[in-house]
N, CA and C atoms as a LAMMPS dump frame, in Angstrom:
ITEM: TIMESTEP
0
ITEM: NUMBER OF ATOMS
294
ITEM: BOX BOUNDS ff ff ff
-5.0000000000000000e+02 5.0000000000000000e+02
-5.0000000000000000e+02 5.0000000000000000e+02
-5.0000000000000000e+02 5.0000000000000000e+02
ITEM: ATOMS id mol type element x y z
1 1 1 N -13.886 5.315 -2.885
2 1 2 C -13.585 5.589 -1.151
3 1 3 C -14.79 5.571 -0.183
4 2 1 N -15.69 6.211 -0.39
5 2 2 C -16.637 6.773 0.328
6 2 3 C -16.837 6.388 1.688
7 3 1 N -17.014 5.382 2.261
8 3 2 C -17.101 4.692 3.991
9 3 3 C -15.763 4.925 4.649
10 4 1 N -14.796 4.407 3.313
11 4 2 C -13.043 3.282 3.925
12 4 3 C -12.197 4.797 4.135
13 5 1 N -11.567 4.556 4.974
14 5 2 C -10.192 5.273 5.148
15 5 3 C -9.094 4.295 5.603
16 6 1 N -7.903 4.094 4.598
17 6 2 C -6.789 3.311 4.696
18 6 3 C -5.367 4.416 5.029
19 7 1 N -4.609 3.878 5.581
20 7 2 C -3.545 4.177 5.708
21 7 3 C -2.445 3.432 5.522
22 8 1 N -1.145 4.368 4.32
23 8 2 C 0.017 3.217 4.166
24 8 3 C 1.124 3.877 4.254
25 9 1 N 1.854 3.252 4.6
26 9 2 C 3.59 3.555 5.212
27 9 3 C 4.376 2.758 4.681
28 10 1 N 5.1 3.168 3.565
29 10 2 C 6.459 2.13 2.978
30 10 3 C 7.472 2.922 2.839
31 11 1 N 8.271 1.619 2.723
32 11 2 C 9.948 1.784 2.739
33 11 3 C 10.192 0.942 1.824
34 12 1 N 10.572 1.452 0.379
35 12 2 C 11.939 0.897 -0.366
36 12 3 C 13.129 0.201 0.296
37 13 1 N 12.993 -0.635 0.921
38 13 2 C 14.106 -0.665 1.495
39 13 3 C 15.211 -2.075 1.348
40 14 1 N 14.836 -2.857 0.49
41 14 2 C 15.244 -4.125 0.491
42 14 3 C 15.067 -5.282 1.047
43 15 1 N 13.921 -4.556 2.381
44 15 2 C 13.424 -5.937 3.541
45 15 3 C 12.239 -5.233 3.691
46 16 1 N 11.833 -7.075 2.794
47 16 2 C 10.278 -7.013 2.512
48 16 3 C 9.614 -7.936 3.689
49 17 1 N 8.488 -6.779 3.799
50 17 2 C 7.646 -7.261 4.819
51 17 3 C 6.612 -6.27 5.438
52 18 1 N 5.537 -7.273 5.665
53 18 2 C 3.795 -6.533 5.506
54 18 3 C 3.428 -6.995 6.515
55 19 1 N 3.063 -5.619 6.967
56 19 2 C 2.007 -5.974 7.892
57 19 3 C 0.395 -4.987 7.532
58 20 1 N -0.53 -6.283 7.568
59 20 2 C -1.551 -5.596 7.452
60 20 3 C -2.69 -6.254 8.039
61 21 1 N -3.555 -5.36 8.556
62 21 2 C -4.764 -4.736 9.632
63 21 3 C -5.901 -4.24 8.407
64 22 1 N -6.134 -4.808 7.577
65 22 2 C -7.302 -4.274 6.806
66 22 3 C -8.36 -5.961 7.384
67 23 1 N -9.637 -5.519 7.499
68 23 2 C -10.794 -6.599 7.314
69 23 3 C -11.841 -5.905 6.014
70 24 1 N -11.353 -7.208 5.282
71 24 2 C -12.308 -7.048 4.31
72 24 3 C -14.105 -8.321 4.43
73 25 1 N -15.206 -7.601 5.011
74 25 2 C -16.335 -8.436 5.405
75 25 3 C -16.487 -9.115 4.587
76 26 1 N -16.552 -9.74 2.805
77 26 2 C -17.214 -10.398 2.34
78 26 3 C -15.652 -10.99 1.741
79 27 1 N -16.016 -12.299 0.973
80 27 2 C -15.022 -12.899 0.43
81 27 3 C -15.006 -12.85 -0.953
82 28 1 N -16.221 -12.298 -1.509
83 28 2 C -15.963 -12.401 -3.109
84 28 3 C -16.587 -10.229 -2.684
85 29 1 N -15.968 -10.371 -4.14
86 29 2 C -16.623 -8.875 -4.768
87 29 3 C -16.911 -9.112 -5.511
88 30 1 N -18.406 -9.127 -6.69
89 30 2 C -18.96 -10.014 -7.781
90 30 3 C -18.081 -11.693 -7.494
91 31 1 N -17.432 -11.959 -8.525
92 31 2 C -16.733 -12.761 -8.902
93 31 3 C -15.343 -12.832 -8.406
94 32 1 N -15.122 -11.78 -7.808
95 32 2 C -13.405 -11.55 -7.346
96 32 3 C -13.278 -11.805 -5.93
97 33 1 N -12.02 -13.142 -5.407
98 33 2 C -11.549 -13.324 -4.183
99 33 3 C -11.369 -12.586 -3.578
100 34 1 N -11.467 -12.295 -2.647
101 34 2 C -11.319 -10.396 -1.455
102 34 3 C -9.699 -11.074 -0.643
103 35 1 N -9.638 -12.551 -0.59
104 35 2 C -8.22 -13.097 -0.325
105 35 3 C -6.97 -12.941 -1.103
106 36 1 N -7.221 -12.829 -2.486
107 36 2 C -6.119 -12.304 -3.232
108 36 3 C -5.879 -11.242 -2.7
109 37 1 N -6.602 -9.97 -2.057
110 37 2 C -5.528 -8.474 -2.212
111 37 3 C -4.658 -8.709 -1.407
112 38 1 N -4.876 -9.558 -0.185
113 38 2 C -3.671 -9.406 0.727
114 38 3 C -2.967 -10.275 -0.022
115 39 1 N -2.931 -11.049 -0.197
116 39 2 C -2.079 -12.007 -1.282
117 39 3 C -1.676 -11.149 -2.767
118 40 1 N -2.033 -10.297 -3.305
119 40 2 C -1.296 -9.101 -4.014
120 40 3 C -0.052 -8.472 -3.889
121 41 1 N 0.012 -7.485 -2.235
122 41 2 C -0.056 -7.32 -1.455
123 41 3 C 1.662 -7.724 -0.444
124 42 1 N 1.163 -9.252 -0.025
125 42 2 C 2.12 -10.22 -0.088
126 42 3 C 3.295 -9.942 -1.204
127 43 1 N 2.97 -10.271 -2.332
128 43 2 C 3.954 -10.614 -3.447
129 43 3 C 5.017 -8.885 -3.65
130 44 1 N 3.527 -7.599 -3.583
131 44 2 C 4.348 -6.937 -4.058
132 44 3 C 5.4 -6.417 -3.077
133 45 1 N 5.595 -7.022 -1.643
134 45 2 C 6.271 -6.577 -0.658
135 45 3 C 7.528 -7.015 -0.729
136 46 1 N 7.266 -8.239 -1.265
137 46 2 C 8.391 -9.525 -0.891
138 46 3 C 9.124 -9.346 -2.457
139 47 1 N 8.533 -9.48 -3.277
140 47 2 C 9.615 -9.412 -4.515
141 47 3 C 9.883 -8.067 -5.119
142 48 1 N 8.875 -6.828 -4.448
143 48 2 C 9.515 -5.008 -4.698
144 48 3 C 10.594 -4.723 -3.875
145 49 1 N 10.878 -5.973 -2.474
146 49 2 C 11.374 -5.001 -0.966
147 49 3 C 11.13 -4.497 -0.705
148 50 1 N 9.487 -4.483 -0.12
149 50 2 C 9.377 -3.542 0.124
150 50 3 C 8.271 -3.563 1.446
151 51 1 N 8.476 -2.63 2.568
152 51 2 C 8.006 -2.56 3.955
153 51 3 C 7.211 -1.774 3.912
154 52 1 N 5.93 -2.583 3.995
155 52 2 C 5.157 -2.098 3.621
156 52 3 C 3.49 -2.343 4.869
157 53 1 N 3.037 -1.114 5.09
158 53 2 C 2.11 -1.269 6.453
159 53 3 C 1.008 -0.322 5.157
160 54 1 N -0.224 -1.011 5.579
161 54 2 C -1.437 -1.054 5.029
162 54 3 C -2.121 -1.161 6.986
163 55 1 N -3.112 -0.033 7.164
164 55 2 C -4.045 0.018 7.954
165 55 3 C -5.481 0.778 7.826
166 56 1 N -6.415 -0.409 8.125
167 56 2 C -7.695 0.38 8.161
168 56 3 C -8.102 0.796 9
169 57 1 N -8.333 1.976 8.73
170 57 2 C -8.867 3.464 9.683
171 57 3 C -10.55 3.054 10.329
172 58 1 N -11.513 2.756 8.83
173 58 2 C -12.611 3.066 8.833
174 58 3 C -12.999 2.079 7.445
175 59 1 N -14.616 1.846 7.644
176 59 2 C -14.989 1.071 6.346
177 59 3 C -15.812 -0.085 6.796
178 60 1 N -16.773 -0.166 5.946
179 60 2 C -17.795 -1.833 6.091
180 60 3 C -17.826 -1.969 4.655
181 61 1 N -17.782 -1.768 3.342
182 61 2 C -18.109 -1.892 2.298
183 61 3 C -16.915 -2.449 1.809
184 62 1 N -16.933 -3.702 1.533
185 62 2 C -15.421 -4.62 0.807
186 62 3 C -14.704 -3.737 -0.822
187 63 1 N -15.765 -3.43 -1.385
188 63 2 C -15.245 -2.34 -2.946
189 63 3 C -14.709 -1.403 -2.32
190 64 1 N -14.961 -0.858 -1.468
191 64 2 C -14.712 0.54 -0.81
192 64 3 C -13.132 0.477 -0.564
193 65 1 N -12.952 -1.032 0.704
194 65 2 C -11.954 -1.189 1.356
195 65 3 C -10.764 -1.336 0.909
196 66 1 N -10.878 -2.159 -0.075
197 66 2 C -10.15 -2.758 -1.631
198 66 3 C -9.743 -1.819 -2.295
199 67 1 N -10.176 -0.606 -2.856
200 67 2 C -10.331 0.852 -3.592
201 67 3 C -9.363 1.265 -3.201
202 68 1 N -9.195 1.437 -1.417
203 68 2 C -8.718 2.741 -0.679
204 68 3 C -7.797 2.079 -0.184
205 69 1 N -7.181 0.498 -0.463
206 69 2 C -6.015 0.285 0.168
207 69 3 C -5.036 0.359 -1.801
208 70 1 N -5.19 0.178 -2.634
209 70 2 C -4.568 0.256 -3.545
210 70 3 C -4.768 2.093 -3.605
211 71 1 N -5.017 2.94 -3.497
212 71 2 C -5.274 4.085 -3.284
213 71 3 C -4.463 4.28 -2.708
214 72 1 N -4.399 3.871 -1.275
215 72 2 C -3.393 4.543 -0.404
216 72 3 C -2.075 3.958 -0.687
217 73 1 N -1.837 2.309 -1.242
218 73 2 C -0.589 2.334 -1.241
219 73 3 C 0.077 2.55 -2.886
220 74 1 N -0.722 3.227 -3.758
221 74 2 C -0.077 3.98 -4.888
222 74 3 C 0.261 5.506 -4.471
223 75 1 N -0.748 6.092 -3.924
224 75 2 C -0.283 7.47 -3.342
225 75 3 C 1.504 7.536 -2.448
226 76 1 N 1.436 6.727 -1.77
227 76 2 C 2.538 6.201 -1.1
228 76 3 C 3.689 5.886 -1.671
229 77 1 N 3.507 4.759 -2.258
230 77 2 C 4.598 4.792 -3.975
231 77 3 C 4.945 6.202 -4.609
232 78 1 N 3.934 6.956 -4.647
233 78 2 C 4.432 8.113 -5.785
234 78 3 C 5.298 9.041 -4.612
235 79 1 N 4.705 9.233 -3.653
236 79 2 C 5.704 9.98 -2.886
237 79 3 C 6.973 9.439 -2.609
238 80 1 N 6.96 8.057 -2.596
239 80 2 C 8.902 7.853 -2.064
240 80 3 C 8.944 8.297 -2.91
241 81 1 N 9.429 8.057 -4.47
242 81 2 C 10.023 7.613 -5.178
243 81 3 C 10.248 8.859 -5.957
244 82 1 N 8.902 9.986 -5.531
245 82 2 C 9.157 11.416 -6.112
246 82 3 C 9.967 12.247 -6.257
247 83 1 N 10.796 12.837 -7.105
248 83 2 C 11.876 13.694 -6.707
249 83 3 C 11.241 15.405 -5.796
250 84 1 N 12.087 15.812 -5.087
251 84 2 C 11.527 16.424 -3.847
252 84 3 C 12.116 17.503 -5.314
253 85 1 N 11.009 18.596 -5.32
254 85 2 C 11.517 20.504 -6.285
255 85 3 C 12.826 20.968 -6.045
256 86 1 N 12.755 20.871 -4.35
257 86 2 C 13.88 21.631 -3.651
258 86 3 C 15.371 20.867 -3.462
259 87 1 N 15.778 19.7 -4.359
260 87 2 C 16.529 19.44 -4.217
261 87 3 C 15.958 17.689 -5.508
262 88 1 N 16.524 18.44 -6.649
263 88 2 C 16.135 17.868 -7.568
264 88 3 C 17.318 16.741 -7.999
265 89 1 N 18.291 17.59 -7.95
266 89 2 C 19.368 16.519 -8.24
267 89 3 C 19.833 15.183 -7.038
268 90 1 N 19.022 15.135 -6.092
269 90 2 C 19.52 14.126 -5.023
270 90 3 C 18.26 13.115 -5.367
271 91 1 N 18.594 11.721 -5.273
272 91 2 C 18.454 10.592 -5.129
273 91 3 C 17.307 10.755 -3.66
274 92 1 N 15.886 10.461 -3.733
275 92 2 C 15.133 10.638 -2.825
276 92 3 C 14.704 9.647 -1.677
277 93 1 N 16.023 9.688 -0.887
278 93 2 C 16.085 8.654 -0.088
279 93 3 C 17.291 9.043 0.671
280 94 1 N 16.773 8.944 2.127
281 94 2 C 17.596 8.744 3.725
282 94 3 C 18.995 8.172 3.277
283 95 1 N 19.01 7.002 2.835
284 95 2 C 20.386 6.24 2.307
285 95 3 C 21.079 6.479 0.827
286 96 1 N 20.958 7.708 0.573
287 96 2 C 20.946 7.518 -1.248
288 96 3 C 20.876 6.536 -1.846
289 97 1 N 20.247 5.563 -2.092
290 97 2 C 20.223 5.086 -3.053
291 97 3 C 18.813 4.311 -2.892
292 98 1 N 18.377 3.806 -4.083
293 98 2 C 16.76 3.555 -4.228
294 98 3 C 16.894 1.708 -3.811
């Protein structure tokens, strides 16, 4: 992550939507086209039925920004589906379903 800090909020709502406030300064990381990162998250939100907000707070290195984006989404997704040990018999949702 180093110089990059990104924030993710998501909802497994069956209402796909992506808010992408991320600027990746280079078009490539090695031979990888960085425009594919947004395309990946668009497809993830659309086909997963996820409302997904990804916001860049800091960062200037393309590799670190992309890495931080994936890490932020992964951690938010884990929290969204993780069972609360205080309510281990309940579905982790305010609506009662995932």
